[in-house]
C-alpha positions in Angstrom: -3.9 21.2 -24.7 -2.3 19.1 -22.1 -4.9 17.2 -19.9 -7.3 16.3 -23.0 -9.4 15.1 -20.4 -10.9 17.2 -17.5 -14.0 16.4 -15.0 -14.3 18.6 -12.3 -17.9 17.4 -9.4 -19.8 15.5 -12.2 -22.7 14.4 -10.8 -25.7 12.2 -13.0 -29.3 11.3 -11.5 -31.9 9.4 -12.9 -35.4 9.4 -11.6 -36.7 5.6 -11.6 -40.7 5.2 -11.3 -41.8 2.3 -9.9 -44.9 1.9 -13.6 -44.5 3.6 -16.9 -47.7 5.4 -16.2 -46.0 7.4 -13.3 -44.2 9.7 -15.7 -47.7 10.8 -17.3 -49.6 11.4 -13.9 -46.7 13.3 -12.6 -46.5 15.5 -15.7 -50.7 15.9 -15.3 -50.5 16.5 -11.7 -47.1 17.9 -10.7 -46.8 15.5 -8.2 -43.3 13.6 -7.8 -43.8 10.2 -8.4 -40.4 9.1 -8.6 -37.5 8.0 -6.6 -34.0 9.3 -7.4 -31.8 7.2 -8.2 -27.8 8.9 -7.8 -25.1 6.8 -10.3 -22.6 9.5 -9.7 -21.9 11.8 -7.1 -19.0 14.7 -7.4 -16.6 12.9 -9.1 -13.0 15.1 -10.3 -10.1 13.7 -12.2 -8.0 14.9 -15.3 -6.0 12.9 -17.7 -3.0 13.7 -19.1 -2.0 13.5 -23.1 -0.5 10.1 -23.3 -1.9 8.8 -19.8 -3.8 5.6 -20.1 -6.1 6.2 -17.0 -8.0 3.4 -15.2 -11.4 2.8 -13.4 -12.4 0.3 -11.6 -15.4 -1.0 -9.6 -18.3 -3.2 -9.3 -21.2 -3.7 -11.3 -23.5 -1.0 -10.9 -20.4 1.4 -9.7 -21.1 3.7 -12.3 -18.3 3.0 -14.8 -21.0 2.8 -18.0 -22.6 6.2 -16.8 -19.8 8.2 -16.6 -18.2 7.2 -20.2 -21.5 7.6 -21.6 -21.4 11.4 -20.2 -17.5 11.6 -21.6 -19.0 10.7 -25.4 -22.0 12.5 -25.2 -24.4 9.9 -24.7 -25.9 11.1 -21.3 -25.8 15.0 -20.3 -24.8 15.3 -16.5 -26.8 16.8 -13.9 -24.4 19.3 -12.8 -20.7 19.8 -13.0 -17.9 20.0 -15.7 -17.0 17.8 -18.5 -14.0 18.5 -21.1 -13.3 15.9 -24.1 -11.1 17.9 -26.4 -9.7 16.5 -29.8 -10.2 13.3 -31.5 -12.3 11.0 -29.6 -13.2 7.3 -30.6 -15.1 5.1 -28.4 -15.8 1.3 -28.5 -17.8 1.3 -25.3 -20.4 -1.5 -27.0 -18.6 -3.8 -29.8 -20.4 -3.8 -32.9 -22.8 -0.7 -32.0 -23.9 1.2 -35.5 -22.5 -1.9 -37.5 -25.0 -3.3 -40.1 -25.6 -7.3 -39.7 -26.3 -7.2 -43.6 -22.9 -5.4 -44.7 -19.5 -7.0 -44.8 -16.9 -6.5 -42.3 -15.4 -3.6 -45.9 -18.5 -2.2 -45.9 -18.9 -1.6 -42.2 -15.6 -0.5 -41.9 -16.5 2.2 -44.0 -19.3 3.1 -42.9 -18.4 3.5 -39.0 -15.6 5.8 -40.3 -17.8 8.0 -42.1 -20.1 8.2 -38.8 -17.0 9.3 -36.5 -16.5 11.8 -39.6 -13.5 10.8 -41.5 -13.2 12.1 -44.8 -13.7 9.8 -47.7 -9.7 9.9 -48.8 -8.5 8.8 -44.7 -10.7 5.6 -45.1 -9.3 4.4 -48.3 -5.7 5.2 -46.9 -6.4 3.6 -43.9 -8.7 0.8 -44.7 -5.6 -1.8 -46.2 -3.9 -1.9 -42.8 -7.7 -2.1 -40.9 -8.2 -5.1 -42.9 -4.7 -6.4 -41.8 -5.1 -5.6 -38.1 -8.6 -7.7 -38.5 -7.2 -10.7 -39.5 -10.7 -11.8 -40.1 -9.2 -13.5 -43.4 -12.0 -14.4 -46.5 -14.5 -13.2 -44.3 -14.0 -9.7 -44.2 -16.1 -9.5 -47.5 -18.8 -11.5 -45.3 -21.9 -10.4 -43.9 -20.8 -9.6 -40.1 -24.1 -11.4 -39.1 -22.1 -14.3 -39.7 -19.3 -13.3 -37.7 -18.4 -14.7 -33.9 -17.8 -12.4 -31.0 -14.1 -12.9 -31.6 -14.5 -11.7 -35.3 -16.5 -8.8 -34.3 -14.1 -7.0 -31.7 -11.4 -8.1 -34.2 -13.2 -6.1 -36.4 -14.0 -2.9 -34.5 -11.0 -2.3 -32.4 -9.4 -2.6 -36.1 -11.3 0.6 -36.9 -11.0 2.7 -34.0 -7.0 2.0 -33.0 -6.0 3.0 -36.2 -8.0 6.1 -37.3 -5.5 8.4 -35.4 -7.2 9.0 -32.3 -6.6 11.7 -29.5 -8.7 10.6 -27.2 -9.7 6.8 -27.1 -12.5 5.4 -24.9 -12.4 0.9 -24.1 -15.2 0.0 -21.9 -14.6 -4.1 -21.5 -13.7 -4.4 -25.2 -10.3 -6.5 -25.2 -12.1 -9.7 -22.5 -13.6 -10.5 -26.0 -10.8 -11.6 -28.0 -8.2 -14.3 -27.6 -4.5 -14.2 -25.7 -3.2 -13.6 -29.4 -5.1 -10.7 -29.9 -5.5 -9.3 -26.1 -1.4 -9.2 -27.2 -1.7 -7.6 -30.2 -4.2 -4.8 -28.7 -1.7 -3.9 -25.8 1.1 -3.7 -28.4 -1.6 -1.5 -30.4 -2.3 0.4 -27.1 1.5 1.2 -26.6 1.9 2.3 -29.6 -0.5 5.0 -29.6 0.3 5.9 -25.9 4.0 6.5 -27.3 2.4 9.1 -30.0 0.5 11.3 -27.1 -2.9 9.5 -27.5 -5.1 9.6 -24.2 -6.8 6.9 -23.0 -9.3 6.1 -20.5 -9.8 2.4 -20.3 -12.4 0.6 -17.8 -12.4 -2.9 -17.3 -12.9 -5.8 -15.2 -9.4 -7.4 -16.1 -7.5 -6.5 -13.6 -4.6 -7.3 -14.6 -5.1 -5.5 -17.5 -5.7 -2.4 -15.6 -2.7 -2.9 -13.8 -0.3 -3.7 -17.4 -1.9 -0.7 -19.5 -2.8 2.4 -16.7 -0.5 5.1 -15.0 -3.2 5.6 -12.3 -6.3 4.3 -11.9 -9.6 5.8 -10.2 -12.1 3.0 -7.7 -15.7 3.7 -8.2 -18.3 2.4 -5.5 -22.2 3.2 -5.8 -20.9 6.5 -7.9 -18.7 7.6 -5.8 -14.7 8.2 -6.2 -12.9 6.0 -3.2 -9.9 6.6 -4.5 -7.3 8.0 -7.4 -4.1 6.4 -7.2 -1.5 4.6 -9.3 -2.9 1.1 -11.0 -1.7 -0.9 -9.1 -2.7 0.2 -5.9 -6.6 1.2 -7.0 -6.6 -2.2 -8.0 -5.9 -2.9 -4.6 -7.9 -1.4 -2.9 -10.4 -2.5 -4.9 -9.4 -6.2 -4.6 -9.1 -5.5 -0.7 -12.6 -3.8 -0.3 -14.6 -6.7 -2.4 -13.2 -9.6 -0.6 -15.6 -11.2 1.2 -16.9 -10.3 4.5 -12.8 -8.3 4.4 -12.6 -5.5 6.7 -14.2 -2.6 4.2 -14.4 0.3 6.3 -10.8 0.4 7.6 -9.0 -0.2 3.9 -8.7 3.6 3.6 -6.6 5.4 1.1 -4.2 7.5 3.2 -1.6 10.7 2.4 1.9 8.5 2.4 4.6 9.7 4.8 6.9 7.4 4.0 10.7 9.7 4.4 12.3 9.3 1.1 16.1 8.0 0.7 16.8 10.9 -0.8 16.3 12.5 -4.4 20.3 11.1 -5.1 19.5 8.0 -3.4 16.5 6.8 -5.6 14.0 8.1 -2.7 10.3 9.7 -3.9 9.1 12.7 -2.5 6.1 11.6 0.4 3.1 13.7 -1.3 4.1 11.7 -4.3 3.2 8.1 -2.9 -0.2 7.0 -2.6 -0.9 4.2 0.1 -3.6 1.7 1.5 -4.3 -0.7 3.8 -5.5 -1.2 7.8 -2.4 0.6 9.6 -2.5 -2.2 11.5 1.3 -1.8 10.9 2.6 0.7 8.9 5.9 1.3 6.3 7.9 4.2 8.0 11.1 4.4 5.5 12.1 2.3 2.2 15.7 2.9 0.8 17.6 1.1 -1.5 21.1 0.4 -0.8 24.0 -0.7 -3.2 26.5 -3.6 -2.7 28.5 -2.0 -0.5 25.6 -0.5 2.0 25.0 2.9 0.2 22.0 4.4 -0.8 22.0 4.1 -4.1 19.4 5.2 -7.4 22.1 3.5 -10.8 22.9 0.0 -11.0 24.8 -1.8 -13.6 22.7 -4.4 -14.7 24.1 -8.0 -12.5 24.5 -5.5 -9.6 22.7 -6.6 -6.8 21.0 -4.4 -4.1 19.5 -4.3 -0.7 15.3 -2.8 -0.9 15.5 -1.9 3.5 11.9 -1.6 5.1 11.5 0.2 8.5 8.0 -0.4 9.8 6.4 -0.4 13.4 2.9 -2.5 14.3 0.3 -0.5 16.2 -2.0 -3.1 16.8 -1.4 -7.0 17.3 -0.5 -7.9 14.0 -0.9 -11.7 12.4 -0.5 -13.6 10.2 2.6 -10.7 8.3 4.4 -10.9 5.5 6.7 -8.5 3.8 6.0 -7.8 -0.1 7.9 -5.7 -2.5 6.9 -4.8 -6.0 9.1 -3.7 -9.1 7.5 -2.2 -12.1 9.3 -0.8 -15.2 8.6 2.5 -16.9 5.3 1.0 -19.0 3.8 -0.3 -15.3 4.5 -3.8 -15.5 5.3 -6.0 -12.5 9.2 -7.3 -13.8 9.2 -9.2 -10.1 7.4 -9.3 -7.6 8.0 -11.2 -4.0 6.8 -11.5 -0.8 8.7 -12.9 1.9 6.3 -15.8 2.9 7.0 -16.9 -0.3 11.0 -17.0 0.4 10.5 -19.0 3.5 6.5 -20.1 4.0 6.8 -18.5 7.1 4.0 -15.4 8.5 4.8 -13.6 11.2 3.2 -12.3 14.5 3.8 -8.9 16.0 2.3 -7.0 19.0 1.5 -3.1 19.4 5.2 -1.5 19.3 7.3 -3.5 17.4 9.7 -2.1 15.1 10.7 -4.5 12.1 13.1 -3.9 9.1 12.7 -5.9 6.1 15.6 -6.7 4.2 15.3 -8.1 0.7 18.3 -8.4 -1.4 17.9 -8.8 -4.7 19.9 -8.9 -8.0 19.2 -6.2 -10.5 19.6 -8.4 -13.7 17.5 -6.3 -15.7 17.8 -4.2 -18.6 18.8 -0.4 -18.8 16.3 1.7 -17.9 14.3 3.4 -14.9 12.0 1.5 -12.6 10.0 2.2 -9.0 9.8 0.3 -6.5 6.0 -0.6 -4.4 6.2 -1.8 -0.8 3.7 -3.5 1.1 2.8 -5.8 4.3 0.3 -7.9 4.5 -1.5 -9.9 7.3 -4.9 -11.7 8.7 -7.7 -11.2 10.5 -8.8 -13.2 13.3 -11.0 -15.6 10.8 -7.4 -16.0 8.7 -8.8 -13.9 5.9 -6.2 -12.1 4.1 -6.2 -7.6 4.7 -3.8 -5.3 3.7 -2.0 -3.7 6.4 -0.1 -1.1 4.4 1.2 -0.1 0.8 2.9 2.6 -0.4 3.4 2.7 -4.6 6.6 4.3 -5.7 7.9 5.1 -3.0 11.4 5.0 -4.3 13.1 5.1 -7.5 16.1 3.8 -9.5 18.1 3.2 -12.8 20.2 0.4 -15.1 22.7 2.7 -16.2 24.3 0.0 -18.0 24.4 -3.7 -19.1 26.5 -5.4 -17.1 29.0 -8.2 -19.0 25.6 -10.5 -20.1 23.5 -8.8 -23.0 19.8 -9.8 -23.8 16.5 -8.4 -25.0 13.6 -8.3 -23.3 12.9 -7.4 -19.4 15.3 -9.8 -17.7 17.6 -12.4 -18.5 16.5 -16.4 -18.2 18.9 -18.7 -16.9 19.8 -21.0 -20.1 22.6 -23.1 -21.7 23.0 -23.0 -25.5 25.0 -24.9 -27.6 25.9 -26.0 -31.0 26.0 -29.4 -32.3 27.5 -30.1 -35.6 25.0 -33.6 -37.2 26.8 -36.1 -39.5 25.7 -35.1 -42.9 23.0 -38.1 -44.2 23.8 -40.2 -47.2 21.6 -41.5 -50.0 18.4 -43.6 -48.7 20.2 -47.2 -49.1 17.3 -49.9 -49.2 18.8 -52.0 -47.0 17.2 -56.4 -48.0 15.0 -58.5 -45.8 16.2 -61.5 -44.4 14.1 -63.9 -45.8 11.9 -65.7 -43.0 
């Protein structure tokens, strides 16, 4: 079961009636009295075991319809859908909860509804109660719960029943920051155990953080399936007020790799978006001797070299580099105008090389690089010219002289002071007035 979720050429059509009675009249007369609305058209994608697959798009783009088909609430008009294994969904928080029952009773009832045995429920109940962290309210009717307490309870149930496929729609946006971080950690645990997740959210930072790939839906059609950061960038660019949406389209990458031995990635493994007024031609990672390299010791300096060509007048240009760890977390990102405050101008045919020298003070592990060029249109609005995702890889093979925990070492100074021991309290007589 390498692909627990498979969707092929999926379409969903709804009949829209102007009046409630038109449905009956249509049935009696045989004459159509409805309009057709296609919520989804020809959607195809697969999700692998252990992958977190994101779905982004504006309201009305078909995201909820897609999830309802995947969970069996709706049937497709055409196409094929396959979801294998134990599936749990968190589409509408509190759906199926009885407001008159306590939190503990709703845990048991909800677990039964998804087909869990009594023994399994009893074994998991302490962990679910602990995860929810609603305190003594666990034995109070949930009609007295806040929305935050409800999301804690609902997520605690579904995240602790060991699903094969976990479907989440906007659930994490309700909880507070502490609980969101707790949920992210739990999602990472589920993913490491092979759980497959479909994550739909307007929280684009969460999509970047959690998802390996994402699909951008618009008006029921798939605009792009790409690495999560690229799909999110395309969505943001298209939704920017007055943006040049028609020119911002996904393209096949053709960036020559620096070679498998030097951190390069085959062109077909990359994804790119942008207007193509400027295009990235080559990305290389060089070591301190200016040689192509794919392995570094933590603390060594690397030079990331981006060669680009302008195909049209490009205004307000800056170059950007993003470095991701193996979980898709951004560990470092910077644009050229953040360094020197300048934005550049280029004319058609200009050949440009951008070099970023960076000290790789990172933890041991694998990393990938995105390269992008951003510009501005005639009215000064930002426009993505070209962005190539995961165009180069490198690894930190071992730590340098400085050891640390986490992603990157912070600049710090530490000292230990020995304080004089305090003696017994002594009462000091006050001077007479």
